N, C-alpha and C positions, 0 to 999 in steps of 0.2 A: 428405605430410598426407592426411590420409583425408578424404574428401568430408564434407559435411555441408551439411542445409537453409537453404536462403538464409535466412530467418526468424531461425536460430539466430545466425549468420554474423553479420546487422545488430543483433542483442542483445548478440553479445559485444562488438562494435566499440562498444558507449557509445552510439549515435547512438540509438537508443529500446527500446522495452520491445518481447519479440518479439509480442504480441498487436498493437501498434502497426506492425509492421515486416509481417506478414501485411496491414495493411490496406493498406499502401503499394504491395506485392507486386499485390496485387487489382486499383488505382487504376492500374495500369501505371505506376507511378513510379519501379519499379527496373529498371535495366540492368546485365547482364552481360554483359563482354567486347562494351559495344555494344548489344547486342539485350536487349531488353524481358522480363525475368525472367519466368519463369511460377512459381505456387504450389507451393510442396515441392520445387523442383528443389536437387538437391545442387548444391555450388562448393567447389573448392579454395583453398588458399591463393595462388595464382597468378593466380586469376580476379579480374579487376577490376571490380566492387561500385559503380554511381555511383547516387546516390538524389537525383532531382532536377537533374541533374550534379556532384552534389558525387560526390569519389571518398572513403567511408570507409575507415577504416584499422582493418585484421581485427587489429592486434597493438596493444591497448593495459594500459594500466593500471589493474587493476579494482582499485575503491575499494570499501569498506564501510564506513557508518558508522551510529552509534547518537548519538542526540540525545533529548535530555529537552526536548520542545516545552514551553515556557514557554502560557498561557491566553492569548488578545489576537492570536496569530500566525497567519494563515494559511496553507495547504497549496499551494502555487502559485509558478509563475514570473513570474506575471503582476503589473508595477510597477503597486498602485493609490495613487494619489496620499489621504496620510494612513493609508495601512495597514501593516503589519510584516507580512511574510512569513517560513519559518524558512531562507531563503537567504540573510535577512540576517546570522543568527547563524555561518555559514560563511563563511570565507576564502579560499574556493578557486575556480580558476578552471575546474573540470570542471565537463561538464555532469551534473549529478547527476538521480535523480527519486528519488521516494518510493514505497516498497513498502509501501502501507498507509496513507493520510492518516488525519486529526483533524480534526474541524472547529476552529472558532476557538474557540470556547467549552471546548473539553476540552485536556485535557496528557497529557503524558507521553511515552511510548517511540516514535520515529521510527524509521525503517532507511532510510537513504539508498546509493544506491547508482550505478554508471555502466553496472553488470552487468544487462542487459537479461533474460538467462535467470533468474538466482537470484530478478531480483524477481518476475519471471513466477509461477516457483515458492511464492513468500510469498503473492502475491497470489491467482491462482486459485482458486476453490474445489474442484477436483477433486483437488488437493492437502491437502486439511483441514487446512490451518496454523494454529494457534490462533493466538488473539490474546486475551488475559485483561487485564479492566478491575476497577479498584475505584468503585462508584459511591453516591452519597450523593443519598438522595430525601428529598423533605418529607413523603411521606407512604407506609407501609408496606403492603406488598400482599399478600393472602394466600399461602395452600399452595396452594390451589388453584390459584390467575392464577399461580404456580411455574410448575406444574406446566403450564400452558398453553402458558409462553413454551419452554417444553424442547418441545411437543406444535407448537407455531407459531401466530403471530397475526397477523393480519390488520391491517396498519398503514397500509390505504386507500394507491392509485394501481397498486391491481391488485396488490401486493406482498404475500405471503405469508413470515415472517421467523420464523428460532425461534434459539435458544442450546442450547449443547453442555451448558454447567451453570449452574448459578444457586445458589448458597448466601446466603443472610443471616448476617454476619456479628453484629452488631448491631442494634441501633435503629435504625432509616431508613439501613443499608448494607449493601450487598451484592457479593459477589464472582463477576463472571461472566464466562464461555467464551463465545466464537465462532468457528466455524472458517474462516465469509464474513462480508461485511456489505454494507448496502446505507446512503446515504446517512443519515447520521443515526440511525441501526437502532435504536440502545438508546433514546435519548431518545423518540422513535415508540412506545415497544415499553411505556413504563412508562406514558405519556399515554395509552395506550389503556384500561390501568386507575387513568386519573383522580391520577396519581401524576405529579410534576416532578423532572428532575434537577437536580439545586444542584451539583453536582460530578462528572466523568467524567477518571478517569486509567487511560490504559493501562500495565500495569508488565511485560507481556512478550508477546512473538511471537515462536510457536515456542521457540526455544532461547534465542532470546536476552531477557537479562531487562534493567528497567530500574537495576537496584542501588539502589549510593548515590550515581549520574548527578547533578548539580545542576540546577536550571533553568537553562535557556538552554548547556548545557555537553553536550560533544559526544566522540566519540573513535570513532578508527580502530579497527576489529576485523577480523579474518580470519572469513574466511567459515567 
C-alpha cells in the first residue's frame, strides 16, 4: 500500500474529521508504532496508529447518508435533557459526523458520514462546495441589498460574509446559494437589513439534492 498522510488515514478510519485529526497530531495525542506522530508524516497500512491509547481501524465500511432534518432537532451528539438531536432519527451504531450543520430552527438536507475526508471536502471553504437554500422572510429586501449580500455583509463579531447567488422567487421568498457558512449566517444577513427569516430549508449540498425525501427520513447513498 502507498503511504498516506497520517491525518488522512485517521479521517478514513472514521475516527474524526481530517481537521480534527490534524489538531490531535499537533496536541501529541497520536502515536505511530508507539512513538509520537509528527504533523504531515506519512504512514502505511502496516503501521499501528493509536489515539490516546486507542488503536484505530484503518479499514472501515464507509457510510454516506442523506437525511431530511425536521425543525426542532439539534445537530449534535450531546444528549441534552428534553432536546432531540438528528442522531435520534438514525438507528445505527456507527460513529457519524455531520458534513454541514443546520441550526435547530432550520430544516432540510443533511449529509452524515464516517468518512472524514469526504466531510472535509464538503465543509472546507477551499473546495467551494455549494449549499442551496429556500428562505421565507417577513419583509423583502431591496435589489441594492441583494447586491450587497453578494459583495459582503458585516454581521457583527468581526465577521463579513457573502452569498454566491441570491434570487427572489416570489413575494418574501428567496433562493440562496452559499459556498461557505458561518453560524446562523443567512438569518444574520437578513437581520442586517431589518428582515426576519421565518423559514429556512436547505435543498442541496454540492451534487446531493433533497429530492422527495420526507421530513425525518434518511437513505444511504454512494459517494
